N, C-alpha and C positions, 0 to 999 in steps of 0.2 A: 847429571840429573839428580836432584834431591827429592826423595819421596817423604812426605810428611806423614808419619805414622800416628794418626789421630783416630780415636774411637768415635763412634757416632754419639752425639749429644741427644738424649731422648727428651722429647718435649711434645706434649699433647697440645694441639691447637685450641686456643680459647674460642676462636670463631667456630671451629668444627664442633665443639661441644654444645653449641647452641642448637644443632640439628636443623631440621627444616624450618623455614620461616613460618611465623605464626599466621600471617595472612598471605595468600598466594600473590606473587608478583608476576610470574610468567604464565603459570597454568591456570587459566580461568575458564569457566563453563562456556562452551562454544555456542551460546544462544544466538539464533538469527544468522547462522553461517551455513545453512544447508545447501547453498548454491555451489559450494566447493571452490569458489574463486579465492585466489591469494593475491593480496595487494590491491592498490587503487588504480584508477585510470590515469596513470602518470608514467613518466619514463621509468623503465624497469630493467635492472641488470642483475641476473642471477649469479651468485657467488659460490653457493654450495647447496647440497641437498642430502638428506638421509638416504642410505641405500634402499630403504623400504618406503621412502617418500613421506615419512611422518613429520618432517620439518623442512623448511627452506630457509636459507640465508640469502637475502637480496638487498640491493641498494635501489632506492627510489628518490626522485626529485619531486617533492610535494609542495614546494614553495617557489615563488618567483624571486629567487635570490639575486638575479642580476637586473631586475626592474625593467624588463623589456615588454611587459604586459602579457606574457605567455609563460607556460611551464614547459620547457623543452631542454634536452641535453644532447650534445654532439660529442662523439668519441674522437679523440685525437690520435695521432700516429704513435705517441709514446705512452699511451694509456691514460692520458690526461682527459679531463672533462671540460668542454667549452659550453657555456650556457649556465643553466641552473645546477646547483650543487646536489650531488647524490649523497644520501645518508643511509647507513645500514639498518635493516629491519630483520628481526627474527620472527618467523612464522611457525608456531607450534601447532597451528590449526588454520583452517581457512579464515579469511578476514583481513583486517588492516595490518596485522602484525604488531610487533613491539619494537619501539625505537631502542637501539642499543649503541654502545660505543664500538665494540669489536668482539669477535669470537677468537679466543686464544688457541683452543684445541678441540678436536672432535675425536671420540674413540672410534676405532676401526669399524665397529658394528653400527655406529651412529646413535647408540643408546645414551651416552654421556656427552655433555658439552660444557666447556669452561668459557663463560661469557662475562664480559665487563659491561656493566650498566651503571650510570651515575657514580663512577669511580669506585664501584664495588665489584669484586670478583665472585661470581656465583658458579656453583656446580649444579647442573640440571640433569636429572634422570628422567628421560622421556618415557621409560617403561613404567616406573612407579609414580611419576609426576612429582617427585620431591625436589625441593629447591634448598640448597645449602649455601650459606655465606662462607666463603673461604678466606677473604681478605678485604679490608677497607683501605681507603686512601690510595687506591691504585690509579696511577697516571696512565691513561690510554695513549697508545702510540698510533695515531691516525694520519701521520704525515710521512713516515719512512717508506721508501721504496722497498727496503729489505728489513722489515721489523725483526728484532731478535726473538728467538723462541723462548717464551716465558711460561709455557705449559705444554705437556705432552703426555700421552697415554701409552701404556704397554700394548703389545699386539693383542693380548687376550682381553684387554679392556678392564683388568682388575686393579691396576695401579695408575695413579696420576702423580706426576711431578710438576710442581709449579713454584713460581717465585712470589714471595710475600714481602711487602715493604715492612721494614722494621728499623726505626732510628735513622731514616734517611738512606738506608741501603736495602739490598734485597737478600733474603735468605731462601734457600732451596728447601722445599717441604715435599715429602712423599706421603701419599695418602692411600690407604687400603680402602677401595671403594665398596667392598662388601661389609667390612667391619666398621668403617667410618673412623678408624684410628689414623693418627699422623705422627711423623717424627721429622725433626730438622736434620738435614745432612750438611756437614761442614765441608765447604768447598775450598778451605784454605785461605791464604792471604790474598788480598786484592778485592776488586769489585766484580761480582758475578754479573756478566752481561746477558748470558742466556744459559738455560739448563734444559736438558731433555733426558728422557728415558731411552736406553737401548731397547729395541723392539722386544727382546726377551723379558724385559721388566726387571732384570737382575742387576743392572748397572745404571748408575746416574752419570751423566756426562755434563761437565761444566766447562764453559768458555769464560775465562776470567781475564780481566785487564788490570795491569799495574801501571805505574807512571813510567812507561818506557821511553817517552820523549822528553822527560825531565821538565815538564811545564807546571808541576805541582798539582796536577789533576789526574784522575783515573777516568779516561774518556773512552766510551764504547765507539768503535770505528763507524764512520758514516761514509757512504759512497757518494762521490760527486758524479751525478748521472742525470740524464734527461727523463728517466723513468718517473712516473707519477706515484702517488701513494698507493700502497698495496691494499688498503682497506676497501676502497670502491674503485677498482681498476679494471677497465674493459680490456679485451685482447690487445696486445702490443704488436704493432707492425714493424717498428724500428726503434732503436734506442742508442744512445751514446754513453760511454763510460770513461771517466777521466781520473780514476784512482780513488784512494781512500784517505780520510783524515781521522786522526785519533790514535790511541795506543793499540799496539798489536796484541791480540788475545792469545792466551795459552790454553791448551785443552788438558783437562784433568778428569780422572775417572775414580769412582768409588763404588764398591758393592753396596747395594741397598741393604743387604743383610749385615753389613759391618766389614771392617777391615781397613787397611791403609789407603791413603790417597795416592794415586799413581799419576805420574807425569813424566814426560821425556820422550826422546826420539826412539827409545827401545820399546815403548808402549805403542802397539799398532792398532788393535781393535778388539772390543769384547766379542766373544763367541760363546753364546749360552752362558754357563756358569764360569767359564774360563776366560782368560785374556791372552790374545795372541801377542807375543813379544819377540824381539830380535836379540839374539845373543851377540857378544863381541865378535865372534867369528863369522857373523852374517847369516847364520842359520836362523830359522823361525821355529819357535816352540809355543805350545799351549800350556799356560800356567793355571793350575786348578786352585780352588780356594784353600785346600790343605797344604799348598806349597809344591805339590808334585808337578814335574815338568815333563812334557812329552814332545820330542822333536818331530816336527812335521816336514820341514823343508831343510835339506842338508846345506851346509856352508858352501859346497861346491857349486850350487845353483846361483848364489849371490842374488837372492830373489827380491823383487819388488812386488808387494801385495796388490793384486788387481781386484779381487772379489772374495769375500768370506761367505761360505755356504754353511750356515749353522745347522740347517736341517739334516745335511748329509755329512757333517763333521769333516769338511774339506775346504781347501782354498784354491783359487786360481791365481797363479803367479806368472811373471815373466822373468826368466833367468838372464842375467847379464853376462852371457857367454861370449858376446861380441860387443864392440864399442857402440854400435848404433841400433842393432836389431838383436832381439833375444827370443828364444822359443817360449811359447805359451804352454804351461803344464798345470795339471791338477795334482795337488798333494794333500795328504792327510797322515794319520798315525800309521796306517798300513796301505797307503794309496800313493802311487806315482804313475801318472798317465800323461804322456805327451799328447798334445792336441793337433800337431801337424801344421801349426801356423806360427808366425813370428810377429812380435809387437815392437813398435818403435821405442827406443830409449833416449832420454828418460821418459818414463810412462806418464801420461797426463790423464786425469779423470775425465777430461773431455772426450777421450777415446771410447768411454762407455756410452753407447748410444741409448740403450734401453734395457731395463731389467724387468722380468715378468713378476707379477704380483705375488706368485707363490714361490718365487726364487728358483724355479727349475731352469728356465731359459735366460740366457744373457746375450745381448747383442753388443758387439765391439766393432770398431773401425780398425782395420789392420792393413799393412802394405800389400798390394796385389802381388801374387806369385810371379806374374809375367812382367808387370811394370811397377817396381817397388816405389816409384815416385808418386803413384796413385794409391788412394785408400779405397778399400772395399769393405762392405759389411759382412760379418759372419755371425752365426748364432751358435752358442755353446749350449749343449744339453748336459746339464750337470748330473742328471740321473744316469744317463748312458755314458757320460764322460767322453763325449765326442763333439766335433765342431764341423759345421758345414757352411759353405758360402751361400749367401742369400741369392736365390736363382734369378730374381727380377725385382725391380722397384726398390722400395724401402720398407723396413719393418715399422708398423704402426702400433701393434699390440700383440702380446702373447700370454698364454696361460696353459699350464700343463704342457703337453707336447705340441700344441697348435700355435701357429703364428699367422697373423694377418699382414699381408703385403699390399702396398699401394703402388700402382704403376700409372704414370701419366699417359693419357690417351693422346695420340698424335693423329688428328684427323687429316684427311686428304686436303681440305681447304682451311684457311685461317678462320679462327673463331674468336668471338669476343670473350667467351667464358668457357674454356675447354674443361673437360672432366677428367676423372680418374677411374681406374679399373681396380676392383678389390679381389684379392686372391686368398684362398685358404691353403696353408702349407703345413703338412704334417712332418715336422722337422726330422724326427728319428727314423722315418721310413725310407728316406732317400727318393721317394716318388715325387714327380712334378706337382706343383700346386694346381688347384682347381679354381676357376673363376666364379665369383659369387654375385658381383654387381658392377654396374657402371653408373656414376653419378657425378654431379658437379660439387656437391657438398661433402667434404671429407672430414668434417668435425667428428671427434670421437667422444662417446659417452660410456661410462662404466656403471654397472650396478651388480655387485657380487661377481658371479662368473659370466655375466652377460654384458655384451657391448652393443652399441648402436653406432654404425658407421656406414656411410654411403647408402642410406635408406634401408639397411638390413639390420635386424636384431638377431644377434648370433650368440649362442651359448659356446664360449670358447673352450670350456672344459670338454665338451662332447664334439665340438665342431659342427653343430647343427644349427641351421637357420630357423629361427622361431617366428619371424614375422617381417612385415614391411612397414616403413613409415615414410610417407611422402610429404608431410608437413615439415615446417622448420622447427624442430624440437629444441628445447632448452635443457632437458635432462631426461634420464631414464631411471626407472626403479625396478626392484626385484619382484614386484607384483605384476610385471608385464605392462606397465603404463609409461607414457611419455608426457612430459610437461610442455604445454604449448600456450602461447599467448592467445587471449580472446579476441584481440583487435587485429586488423590487417596491418601488414608491414608498412612502415612509413616510406614515402618515395624519396625524401631528401637524403642524399648520401651521408653516411656516418651518423644519422640521427638515431638516438637510442630507441629501442622498441618500447611500446607502451604496454602496461598491465591492464587489467589483471591477467593472471595465468591460472591454469587448472590442469589436473591430471586426467588423461584420457587413455583408454586401452588401445594398443596398437593393433594393426590388422594382422591376423595370424597368417602364417605361411600356408599357401595352398599346396596340397599334395597332388602329385601327378599320377 
């Protein structure tokens, strides 16, 4: 592996120096929208919403694009749209919304959005209602089933990394959102296909392609698949995948604060200000910015990294002590805790079933203790450094020390649409889970610490049921509201629901 020891090139963005646009493009006075309705009375597909409900991203069909005399769209099995074409709209207030090309990134709090409109990349601040031009001549990607990441925010929402076109190529730019300053980060030789910030905001991650197939071009890989475009894609029921075409990307890392460009099999993953790396003897160490190295996993483990827990400065690894199965262990600078379970080798990322939003709980599929040929789900509590088998059903969500489990209901007689049972499991206690609900609709909606699933609104941090929702919701927000369509569901199978939609308060939980 060769590391290119290059310093950051400092460059203020000419576009950024312009500041907010002189005339509002996105934020306009909400005159005549007191009704609270979002969208028009046309096919409506919600794509995203702010945690507090201040904005919506949705796709609507508002024109008879197939010439059949009506406006209607039908969802296909692969996420494709049959009928009239759906176009993306951004709703920053009730009303008809603003036609856009795509949203590249949303900050975790929902305050900032990176939006492409008319081939211009904008930064929108929903709190201050500022609009800033970041780049022009941006080519939207509205056809790819897996669009490359061209913008991302840090977990604290204070930094944005985005790709800006320059001279027919893309350069990576990191922006301080409070100061409004920018600098260009050198990604090294080749074409930058995608760039993102590590959640800590301290590392830039680049995926770069060079001409690996010797065809004279640097081509970002495209998957041959039946999946439709991700821009306006409804839920996917099935899909086929036939491989990739193009050059193979390599991953590189650079500290946002400065330092060398890192690349190679010995570079594992950023962890806060440090970088997890592998030594020639197969031990794993954390390398700090000043060059200090702290061994976390000894060479005797011959570890494969499963999960990096930055908040607690530890990692979950599987040790290759046997040819096919290895023990799961937690390691850190002064931590070595076996978890009592084994993982198949070689380890696949597909074994990670679900990770909690706060990083405390991690769900993995591991071989059964009694039947190694069968896989079972376990949950690792990284705070208590222990693992337990899921007692029933499957994990659908968790936060803090609480997990929600979904169990299929098996009625005595055959049913056309059977339901599920929802359980609350306090993982660290070892106590059996408690049932919360039974329903046919098991869709999951998140808003901060709150989820809506199987007609129950639950604060997962506390494990408390807050309310009941019997309508067919589209989203949940942190203000205790659910987003519902104003029109009745269409009878035709697969037909897209119609707008407009509005926020309504959910029914509070009755105390006994």
